[in-house]
C-alpha positions in Angstrom: -21.1 136.2 -16.7 -20.0 137.7 -13.4 -16.7 136.0 -13.2 -15.6 137.4 -16.5 -14.7 140.8 -15.0 -12.1 140.8 -12.2 -12.8 138.3 -9.4 -14.3 134.9 -10.1 -16.8 133.6 -7.6 -14.7 132.4 -4.5 -11.5 133.9 -5.9 -9.4 130.8 -6.0 -8.9 130.5 -9.8 -5.2 129.8 -10.7 -4.4 129.5 -7.0 -0.7 128.5 -7.2 2.7 129.8 -6.1 4.0 130.2 -9.7 6.8 127.7 -10.0 5.9 124.1 -9.6 7.5 122.6 -6.5 8.4 119.1 -7.3 11.3 116.6 -7.3 9.8 114.6 -10.1 12.3 113.7 -12.9 11.7 115.3 -16.3 11.2 112.7 -19.0 12.7 114.1 -22.3 10.3 114.0 -25.1 11.0 112.0 -28.2 8.3 113.1 -30.6 7.7 116.7 -29.5 10.3 119.4 -29.0 12.4 119.9 -25.8 12.0 123.8 -26.2 9.0 126.2 -25.9 9.5 128.9 -28.4 8.0 132.4 -27.9 7.9 134.3 -31.3 8.0 138.0 -31.7 7.6 140.4 -34.6 10.2 143.0 -33.5 13.7 143.1 -32.3 12.7 145.6 -29.6 10.4 143.1 -28.1 13.2 140.5 -27.8 15.6 143.1 -26.3 12.9 144.1 -23.6 12.4 140.4 -22.8 16.1 139.7 -22.3 16.8 142.9 -20.3 13.7 142.3 -18.1 14.4 138.6 -17.8 10.7 138.2 -18.2 8.0 137.4 -20.8 5.0 139.7 -20.4 1.5 138.5 -20.9 -0.8 140.4 -23.3 -4.5 140.5 -23.6 -5.5 138.5 -26.7 -8.9 137.8 -28.3 -10.0 134.2 -28.7 -13.0 133.2 -30.8 -15.3 130.8 -28.9 -18.2 130.6 -31.3 -17.3 126.9 -31.9 -18.6 126.2 -28.4 -22.1 127.7 -29.1 -22.2 129.6 -25.8 -25.2 131.9 -25.5 -24.5 135.6 -26.1 -20.7 135.1 -26.2 -18.8 134.5 -29.3 -15.3 135.7 -28.3 -13.4 136.5 -25.1 -10.1 138.4 -24.3 -7.8 137.6 -21.5 -4.0 138.0 -20.7 -1.6 135.2 -21.8 1.8 134.4 -23.1 1.8 131.7 -25.9 4.5 129.3 -26.8 4.8 126.7 -29.4 6.1 123.1 -28.9 7.6 122.8 -32.4 11.0 121.3 -33.5 13.5 124.0 -34.5 13.6 122.6 -38.1 9.9 123.1 -38.4 9.5 126.7 -37.2 9.4 128.4 -40.6 5.7 128.5 -41.1 5.0 129.4 -37.5 7.4 132.2 -37.4 6.0 133.5 -40.6 2.7 134.0 -38.8 4.0 135.2 -35.5 7.4 136.9 -36.1 11.0 136.1 -37.2 12.4 136.7 -33.7 12.0 134.2 -31.0 13.3 133.0 -27.6 13.4 129.3 -27.0 12.9 128.3 -23.3 13.9 125.0 -21.8 10.7 122.9 -21.6 11.4 121.6 -18.2 11.6 125.2 -16.9 8.3 125.8 -18.6 6.6 122.8 -17.0 7.9 123.9 -13.6 6.5 127.4 -14.1 3.1 125.9 -14.7 2.9 126.7 -18.4 0.2 124.4 -19.8 -0.4 122.8 -23.2 -3.9 123.9 -24.3 -6.8 121.5 -25.0 -7.7 121.4 -28.6 -11.4 120.8 -29.1 -13.2 119.1 -31.9 -16.5 120.9 -32.0 -18.3 117.8 -33.2 -17.0 115.7 -30.3 -18.9 114.6 -27.2 -16.4 116.5 -25.1 -17.1 119.7 -26.9 -20.9 119.3 -26.8 -20.8 118.4 -23.1 -18.7 121.4 -22.2 -21.0 123.8 -24.1 -24.0 122.4 -22.3 -22.7 122.7 -18.7 -21.2 126.1 -19.6 -24.5 127.4 -20.8 -26.4 126.0 -17.9 -23.9 127.5 -15.4 -23.9 131.0 -16.9 -27.7 131.2 -17.6 -29.0 129.3 -14.6 -32.2 130.5 -12.9 -31.7 132.5 -9.7 -32.7 129.6 -7.6 -30.1 127.4 -9.3 -27.1 129.7 -9.2 -25.7 128.3 -5.9 -25.7 124.9 -7.4 -23.3 125.9 -10.1 -21.2 128.5 -8.2 -18.8 125.8 -7.0 -18.0 124.9 -10.6 -17.7 128.3 -12.2 -13.9 128.6 -11.5 -13.2 125.2 -13.1 -15.4 126.0 -16.1 -13.7 129.3 -16.6 -10.2 127.9 -16.2 -11.0 125.2 -18.6 -12.3 127.7 -21.2 -9.1 129.7 -21.0 -7.0 126.8 -22.0 -9.3 125.7 -24.9 -9.0 126.3 -28.7 -10.6 124.7 -31.7 -8.8 122.4 -34.1 -9.1 125.3 -36.6 -10.8 128.6 -37.0 -10.5 132.3 -37.2 -8.1 134.5 -35.3 -7.5 138.2 -35.3 -4.2 139.3 -36.9 -2.7 142.6 -38.1 -4.5 141.9 -41.4 -7.9 141.2 -39.8 -9.3 137.7 -39.2 -7.5 134.8 -40.8 -8.3 131.1 -40.9 -5.7 129.0 -39.2 -5.1 125.2 -38.3 -4.5 125.8 -34.6 -3.6 122.2 -33.9 -0.4 122.7 -36.0 0.7 125.3 -33.5 1.1 123.0 -30.6 0.4 125.8 -28.2 1.3 126.0 -24.5 -0.1 128.9 -22.6 0.8 130.9 -19.4 -2.0 132.9 -17.8 -1.0 135.2 -14.9 -2.6 134.9 -11.4 -4.5 138.2 -11.8 -7.0 137.3 -9.0 -4.2 137.1 -6.5 -2.9 140.6 -7.2 -4.3 143.9 -5.9 -5.3 145.3 -9.2 -8.3 146.5 -11.2 -7.1 144.5 -14.3 -9.8 142.0 -15.3 -9.1 138.4 -15.9 -11.5 138.4 -18.8 -12.4 141.7 -20.5 -16.1 142.6 -20.2 -18.0 142.0 -23.4 -18.8 145.8 -23.9 -15.1 146.6 -23.9 -14.1 143.9 -26.6 -12.0 146.0 -29.1 -8.4 146.3 -30.0 -7.9 149.7 -28.3 -9.1 148.0 -25.0 -6.8 145.0 -25.5 -3.8 147.4 -26.0 -4.6 149.5 -22.9 -4.9 146.5 -20.6 -1.8 145.0 -22.0 0.2 148.3 -21.4 -1.1 148.2 -17.8 0.5 144.8 -17.3 3.9 146.3 -18.2 3.6 148.2 -14.8 2.9 145.1 -12.8 6.1 142.9 -12.6 4.2 140.5 -10.3 2.1 139.4 -13.4 5.2 138.7 -15.5 6.6 135.3 -16.3 10.2 135.7 -15.0 13.2 133.7 -16.0 16.9 133.2 -15.5 19.2 133.4 -18.5 20.2 129.8 -18.0 16.6 128.7 -18.9 17.2 130.0 -22.5 18.1 127.4 -25.0 17.9 129.5 -28.3 17.5 133.1 -29.3 16.5 133.7 -32.9 16.9 136.9 -34.9 16.2 137.6 -38.6 19.6 138.5 -40.0 23.3 139.1 -39.1 22.7 142.8 -38.8 20.0 142.1 -36.0 22.5 139.7 -34.4 25.1 142.3 -34.0 22.6 144.8 -32.8 21.4 142.4 -30.2 24.9 141.5 -29.1 25.8 145.2 -28.6 22.6 145.7 -26.7 23.3 142.8 -24.3 26.8 144.2 -23.7 25.9 147.9 -23.3 22.9 147.1 -20.9 24.8 144.5 -18.8 22.1 142.0 -19.3 24.4 139.1 -18.3 25.9 139.2 -14.8 29.4 138.3 -15.9 31.6 137.7 -18.9 31.1 134.0 -18.9 27.2 134.4 -18.8 27.5 137.0 -21.6 29.4 134.7 -24.0 27.1 131.8 -23.2 24.1 133.9 -24.0 25.7 135.1 -27.3 26.4 131.5 -28.3 22.6 130.8 -28.2 21.8 133.4 -30.9 20.8 131.9 -34.2 20.1 133.8 -37.5 16.7 132.8 -39.0 17.7 133.6 -42.6 20.7 131.3 -42.3 18.6 128.5 -40.7 16.1 128.6 -43.5 18.8 127.7 -46.0 19.4 124.4 -44.3 15.8 123.4 -43.5 
């Protein structure tokens, strides 16, 4: 699959300017959350996020065996994942992804182009049709490749925003079975093809291992143009595990002048919530 390395066919995948330019009014949700939460496992990650005013994508592995694509059962590409879950239902999710979190205004996320992913029922007509056309496009005979080239960008983009209803995912403990639909995932994927870099959009199959994922993710740390940047005003909540972590974070924010002025500092501190205290009331 040639587009799975660095550039994809005519190089226009994810061709956007980052933030969505629109005057359309945002309709507040009634059933889903009005916040996109990014969970983390370490306080240091949260500190870095706040100091950088940016959420950094990382390369993650996604199993795609449910799509029955020939010779490919998993892929890895850079993303930042968020959950669209109400604050009072975060306990299970944070148990899987970390007891630290930053909650971003959903309207901000929408205008940044963050996209809710497409959950696929592998038994559905939609899933079977996608598998069929993807297999045809990636294994077409030489005389048919031109017929499919115009669609390769769309197919790859669609694949990167897909996930099965349930399945295996790699964790610190190995592969675990999860109900992915419960996670209500939204996804940001950086515009790698528009940046002068050797980083791949999709890691080649022969490099699919955790060492490779880590090395490519570290490289993103040196490329701010690939980060998802934000203003502090876009933050609605900051969640830490305990009161000790809260005080450590407050001191960090003050010592590093994360806020531009005293008013912004106190506004940011007012958004910090203690996870252990929240669990007592949920």
